[in-house]
Residue frames as a rotation matrix with the C-alpha (Angstrom) as fourth column:
MET 1
0.433 0.326 -0.841 1.74
-0.685 -0.487 -0.542 18.16
-0.586 0.810 0.013 -13.74
HIS 2
0.644 -0.180 0.743 2.18
0.456 0.871 -0.184 15.56
-0.614 0.458 0.643 -16.49
PRO 3
-0.204 -0.872 -0.444 5.41
0.107 -0.471 0.876 16.39
-0.973 0.131 0.190 -18.37
GLU 4
-0.894 -0.154 0.421 3.97
0.410 0.101 0.907 15.79
-0.182 0.983 -0.027 -21.84
THR 5
-0.195 0.916 0.351 0.25
0.857 -0.015 0.515 16.56
0.477 0.401 -0.782 -21.61
GLY 6
-0.791 -0.149 0.594 0.43
-0.086 -0.933 -0.349 19.33
0.606 -0.327 0.725 -19.01
ARG 7
0.287 0.952 -0.109 -2.57
-0.049 0.128 0.991 17.82
0.957 -0.279 0.083 -17.19
GLN 8
-0.197 -0.289 0.937 -2.65
-0.914 -0.291 -0.282 18.28
0.354 -0.912 -0.207 -13.43
SER 9
0.241 0.243 -0.940 -2.43
0.043 0.965 0.260 15.20
0.970 -0.103 0.222 -11.24
LEU 10
0.601 -0.041 0.798 -2.22
-0.793 -0.154 0.589 14.14
0.099 -0.987 -0.125 -7.62
ILE 11
-0.310 -0.697 -0.646 0.51
-0.351 0.716 -0.604 11.90
0.883 0.040 -0.467 -6.30
ILE 12
0.208 0.473 0.856 -1.27
-0.978 0.118 0.172 9.65
-0.020 -0.873 0.487 -3.81
GLY 13
0.326 -0.067 -0.943 -0.70
-0.237 0.960 -0.151 6.12
0.915 0.273 0.297 -2.62
GLY 14
0.815 0.059 -0.576 0.60
0.443 0.577 0.686 4.03
0.373 -0.815 0.444 0.22
HIS 15
-0.152 -0.971 -0.182 3.87
0.945 -0.089 -0.315 5.93
0.289 -0.220 0.932 0.38
VAL 16
-0.394 0.092 0.914 2.16
-0.005 -0.995 0.098 9.30
0.919 0.034 0.393 0.94
TYR 17
-0.265 0.223 -0.938 1.63
0.887 0.438 -0.147 10.08
0.378 -0.871 -0.314 4.60
GLY 18
-0.177 0.218 -0.960 0.79
0.706 -0.651 -0.278 13.74
-0.686 -0.727 -0.039 4.97
ILE 19
0.260 0.285 0.922 -0.64
0.799 -0.600 -0.040 16.90
0.543 0.747 -0.384 3.48
PRO 20
-0.779 -0.627 0.003 1.01
0.526 -0.656 -0.541 20.19
0.341 -0.420 0.841 4.51
ASP 21
-0.830 0.382 0.405 -1.02
-0.490 -0.847 -0.206 22.38
0.265 -0.369 0.891 6.87
MET 22
0.315 0.921 -0.230 -3.37
-0.571 0.378 0.729 19.51
0.758 -0.099 0.645 7.84
THR 23
0.138 -0.211 0.968 -3.43
-0.909 0.361 0.208 17.43
-0.393 -0.908 -0.142 11.00
PRO 24
-0.872 -0.488 -0.039 -2.30
-0.470 0.812 0.346 13.82
-0.138 0.320 -0.937 10.57
GLU 25
-0.489 0.764 0.420 -5.88
0.319 0.605 -0.730 12.67
-0.812 -0.223 -0.540 11.14
ASP 26
0.467 0.690 -0.553 -7.43
-0.245 -0.500 -0.831 15.04
-0.850 0.523 -0.064 8.57
SER 27
-0.172 -0.648 -0.742 -4.60
-0.950 -0.089 0.298 14.35
-0.259 0.757 -0.600 6.15
GLY 28
-0.911 -0.184 0.369 -5.10
-0.155 0.982 0.107 10.59
-0.382 0.040 -0.923 6.46
GLN 29
-0.064 0.972 0.226 -8.85
0.330 0.234 -0.914 10.88
-0.942 0.017 -0.336 5.92
SER 30
0.461 0.210 -0.862 -8.37
-0.600 -0.643 -0.477 13.08
-0.654 0.737 -0.170 2.85
LEU 31
-0.492 -0.738 -0.462 -5.75
-0.857 0.318 0.405 10.79
-0.152 0.596 -0.789 1.33
ASN 32
-0.793 0.257 0.552 -7.83
0.142 0.959 -0.244 7.68
-0.592 -0.115 -0.797 2.00
GLY 33
0.264 0.949 -0.175 -10.83
0.074 -0.201 -0.977 9.36
-0.962 0.245 -0.123 0.37
LEU 34
0.224 -0.264 -0.938 -8.81
-0.895 -0.437 -0.091 10.22
-0.386 0.860 -0.334 -2.73
VAL 35
-0.833 -0.553 -0.020 -7.47
-0.528 0.784 0.327 6.67
-0.165 0.283 -0.945 -3.01
ASP 36
-0.444 0.755 0.482 -10.97
0.291 0.631 -0.720 5.23
-0.847 -0.179 -0.500 -2.55
GLU 37
0.485 0.640 -0.595 -12.27
-0.312 -0.509 -0.802 7.50
-0.817 0.575 -0.047 -5.31
ALA 38
-0.045 -0.613 -0.789 -9.41
-0.981 -0.120 0.150 6.61
-0.186 0.781 -0.596 -7.65
CYS 39
-0.879 -0.472 0.065 -9.72
-0.465 0.880 0.095 2.86
-0.102 0.053 -0.993 -7.06
HIS 40
0.167 0.972 0.166 -13.35
-0.738 0.235 -0.632 2.17
-0.654 -0.017 0.757 -7.97
ASP 41
0.018 -0.133 0.991 -13.70
0.244 0.962 0.124 -1.18
-0.970 0.239 0.050 -9.75
GLU 42
0.833 0.387 0.395 -14.57
0.453 -0.068 -0.889 0.49
-0.317 0.920 -0.232 -13.07
ARG 43
0.788 -0.607 -0.102 -11.19
-0.602 -0.727 -0.331 2.26
0.126 0.322 -0.938 -13.00
ALA 44
0.159 -0.752 0.640 -9.09
-0.710 0.363 0.604 -0.71
-0.686 -0.550 -0.475 -11.88
ILE 45
0.571 -0.094 -0.815 -7.21
-0.585 0.651 -0.484 -3.31
0.576 0.754 0.317 -13.88
GLU 46
0.560 -0.437 0.704 -5.46
-0.481 0.520 0.706 -6.41
-0.674 -0.734 0.081 -12.61
HIS 47
0.350 -0.558 -0.752 -2.38
-0.824 0.199 -0.531 -7.84
0.446 0.805 -0.390 -14.29
THR 48
0.900 -0.102 0.424 -1.40
-0.138 0.856 0.498 -11.47
-0.413 -0.507 0.757 -13.78
TRP 49
0.179 -0.937 -0.299 2.35
-0.927 -0.263 0.269 -11.86
-0.331 0.229 -0.916 -14.05
THR 50
0.999 -0.040 0.032 3.94
0.050 0.922 -0.384 -14.60
-0.014 0.385 0.923 -16.11
PRO 51
0.303 -0.953 0.000 7.62
0.606 0.193 0.772 -15.62
-0.735 -0.234 0.636 -16.29
ARG 52
-0.667 -0.701 0.251 9.62
0.683 -0.442 0.582 -12.88
-0.297 0.560 0.774 -18.02
GLY 53
0.311 0.888 0.338 6.52
0.942 -0.335 0.013 -10.70
0.125 0.314 -0.941 -18.07
VAL 54
-0.854 -0.514 -0.080 6.80
0.518 -0.855 -0.025 -6.97
-0.056 -0.063 0.996 -18.63
LEU 55
0.350 0.936 -0.037 4.25
0.932 -0.352 -0.093 -4.27
-0.100 -0.002 -0.995 -17.96
VAL 56
-0.775 -0.539 0.329 4.70
0.587 -0.807 0.060 -0.76
0.234 0.240 0.942 -19.33
ARG 57
0.345 0.899 -0.270 2.72
0.938 -0.318 0.139 2.07
0.039 -0.302 -0.953 -17.78
ASP 58
-0.060 -0.258 0.964 2.67
0.169 -0.955 -0.245 5.85
0.984 0.149 0.101 -17.61
ASN 59
-0.334 -0.169 -0.927 3.73
0.867 0.332 -0.372 6.07
0.370 -0.928 0.036 -13.98
SER 60
-0.995 -0.072 -0.065 2.79
0.091 -0.924 -0.372 9.75
-0.033 -0.376 0.926 -13.74
ARG 61
-0.451 0.892 -0.033 -0.90
-0.802 -0.389 0.452 8.97
0.390 0.231 0.891 -14.43
LEU 62
0.199 0.483 -0.853 -1.43
-0.156 0.875 0.459 5.68
0.968 0.041 0.249 -12.64
LEU 63
0.071 -0.108 0.992 -1.96
-0.997 0.016 0.073 4.63
-0.024 -0.994 -0.106 -9.04
HIS 64
0.288 -0.052 -0.956 -0.55
-0.370 0.915 -0.161 1.14
0.883 0.400 0.244 -8.69
ARG 65
0.122 -0.270 0.955 0.07
-0.977 0.139 0.164 -1.39
-0.177 -0.953 -0.247 -5.96
VAL 66
-0.688 -0.408 -0.600 1.25
-0.475 0.878 -0.053 -4.94
0.549 0.249 -0.798 -5.44
MET 67
0.538 0.840 -0.069 -1.25
-0.565 0.420 0.710 -7.57
0.626 -0.343 0.700 -4.39
PRO 68
0.411 -0.384 0.827 -0.29
-0.776 0.330 0.538 -9.82
-0.479 -0.862 -0.162 -1.45
TYR 69
0.380 -0.364 -0.850 2.17
-0.561 0.640 -0.525 -12.57
0.736 0.676 0.039 -2.31
ASP 70
0.922 -0.067 -0.382 3.64
0.283 0.789 0.545 -15.60
0.265 -0.611 0.746 -0.56
GLU 71
0.676 -0.672 0.302 6.51
-0.724 -0.681 0.107 -14.22
0.134 -0.291 -0.947 1.55
LYS 72
0.599 -0.474 0.646 8.09
-0.037 0.789 0.613 -17.70
-0.800 -0.391 0.455 1.74
HIS 73
0.319 -0.449 0.835 9.33
0.929 0.322 -0.182 -17.15
-0.187 0.834 0.520 -1.81
GLU 74
-0.512 -0.594 -0.621 11.57
0.418 -0.803 0.424 -14.34
-0.750 -0.043 0.660 -2.95
ASN 75
0.608 0.697 0.379 9.77
0.736 -0.317 -0.598 -11.69
-0.297 0.643 -0.706 -4.97
ILE 76
-0.499 -0.843 -0.203 12.12
0.633 -0.514 0.579 -9.63
-0.592 0.160 0.790 -7.13
VAL 77
0.712 0.679 0.179 10.75
0.652 -0.545 -0.527 -6.37
-0.261 0.492 -0.831 -8.46
SER 78
-0.506 -0.862 0.013 12.91
0.779 -0.451 0.437 -4.15
-0.371 0.231 0.900 -10.61
LEU 79
0.653 0.722 -0.229 11.58
0.591 -0.675 -0.442 -0.64
-0.474 0.153 -0.867 -10.95
ASN 80
-0.576 -0.818 -0.006 13.08
0.616 -0.439 0.654 1.54
-0.537 0.373 0.756 -13.63
CYS 81
0.597 0.767 -0.234 11.66
0.451 -0.563 -0.693 4.74
-0.663 0.308 -0.682 -15.06
ARG 82
-0.429 -0.693 0.580 12.80
0.887 -0.200 0.417 6.33
-0.173 0.693 0.700 -18.29
ASN 83
-0.101 0.325 -0.940 12.49
-0.027 -0.946 -0.324 9.93
-0.994 -0.007 0.105 -19.29
ALA 84
0.516 0.419 0.747 10.83
0.661 0.361 -0.658 9.95
-0.545 0.834 -0.091 -22.72
ASP 85
0.991 -0.073 0.117 12.59
0.019 -0.768 -0.640 13.15
0.136 0.636 -0.759 -23.76
ASP 86
0.426 -0.893 0.147 16.12
-0.685 -0.212 0.697 12.11
-0.591 -0.398 -0.702 -22.66
PRO 87
0.769 -0.096 -0.633 17.99
-0.513 0.498 -0.699 10.51
0.382 0.862 0.333 -25.61
ASP 88
-0.274 -0.959 -0.071 20.88
-0.644 0.238 -0.727 9.52
0.714 -0.153 -0.683 -23.32
GLU 89
0.186 0.422 0.887 18.66
-0.944 0.327 0.042 7.57
-0.272 -0.845 0.460 -20.89
LYS 90
-0.676 -0.588 -0.445 19.93
-0.684 0.725 0.081 3.99
0.275 0.359 -0.892 -20.75
GLY 91
0.288 0.876 -0.387 16.77
-0.576 0.482 0.661 2.39
0.765 0.032 0.643 -19.36
ILE 92
0.957 0.286 0.054 17.03
-0.215 0.570 0.793 -0.64
0.196 -0.770 0.607 -17.14
ALA 93
0.528 -0.824 -0.206 20.77
0.790 0.565 -0.236 -1.20
0.311 -0.038 0.949 -17.59
ASN 94
0.108 -0.538 0.836 22.07
-0.122 -0.842 -0.526 1.56
0.987 -0.045 -0.157 -15.34
ASN 95
-0.762 -0.536 -0.363 23.48
0.287 0.222 -0.932 1.95
0.580 -0.815 -0.015 -11.84
LEU 96
-0.701 0.556 0.447 20.43
-0.709 -0.612 -0.351 3.85
0.078 -0.563 0.823 -10.58
ALA 97
0.303 0.827 -0.474 18.13
-0.713 0.526 0.463 0.95
0.633 0.198 0.749 -11.48
GLU 98
-0.060 -0.412 -0.909 20.40
0.312 0.857 -0.409 -1.49
0.948 -0.309 0.077 -9.66
ARG 99
-0.951 -0.292 0.105 20.54
0.023 -0.404 -0.914 0.82
0.309 -0.867 0.391 -6.62
SER 100
-0.301 0.925 0.232 16.74
-0.893 -0.358 0.272 1.16
0.334 -0.126 0.934 -6.72
VAL 101
0.385 0.403 -0.830 16.32
-0.191 0.915 0.356 -2.61
0.903 0.021 0.429 -6.48
GLU 102
-0.473 -0.663 -0.581 18.81
0.490 0.350 -0.798 -2.74
0.732 -0.662 0.159 -3.59
MET 103
-0.912 0.135 0.388 17.07
-0.357 -0.729 -0.585 0.07
0.204 -0.671 0.713 -1.68
GLU 104
0.076 0.992 -0.096 13.63
-0.831 0.117 0.543 -1.49
0.550 0.039 0.834 -2.16
HIS 105
0.200 -0.074 -0.977 14.96
0.209 0.977 -0.031 -4.80
0.957 -0.198 0.210 -0.83
LEU 106
-0.804 -0.554 -0.215 16.45
0.352 -0.153 -0.923 -3.10
0.479 -0.818 0.318 2.26
GLU 107
-0.627 0.654 0.422 13.17
-0.746 -0.661 -0.084 -1.27
0.224 -0.368 0.903 2.91
LEU 108
0.322 0.744 -0.585 11.24
-0.491 0.660 0.569 -4.54
0.810 0.104 0.578 2.65
LEU 109
-0.192 -0.481 -0.856 13.59
0.526 0.685 -0.503 -6.15
0.828 -0.547 0.122 5.19
ARG 110
-0.956 -0.160 0.247 13.15
-0.082 -0.661 -0.746 -3.15
0.282 -0.734 0.618 7.52
LEU 111
-0.231 0.954 0.190 9.36
-0.897 -0.284 0.338 -3.38
0.377 -0.092 0.922 7.32
ARG 112
0.333 0.331 -0.883 9.34
-0.107 0.944 0.313 -7.14
0.937 -0.010 0.350 7.89
ALA 113
-0.543 -0.664 -0.515 11.48
0.461 0.277 -0.843 -6.67
0.702 -0.695 0.155 11.03
ARG 114
-0.494 0.403 0.770 8.84
-0.617 -0.787 0.015 -4.48
0.612 -0.468 0.637 12.70
């Protein structure tokens, strides 16, 4: 449920791996079908990054992914989400954002080691 609009939504993407009460096979087929439906060309946008580029999105209403990149070069991604209704939220300059970057880097190393 979107926190501001109240509209229902599905959380699907590469990090989702199962639907309760479904077999892994049926779950995978259902999730792949939902992603295919959501990612038709007429619904997709592509953003080309530039130095110091920033992209702002409503993460609760958008399915997003990274395109392949040259693994010979370091790719630094800093993910930080703000709560629109939290006046004390500090945005990108907080310990959770720094920890998020660290955890993403460790996960990337783990996946590359497979």
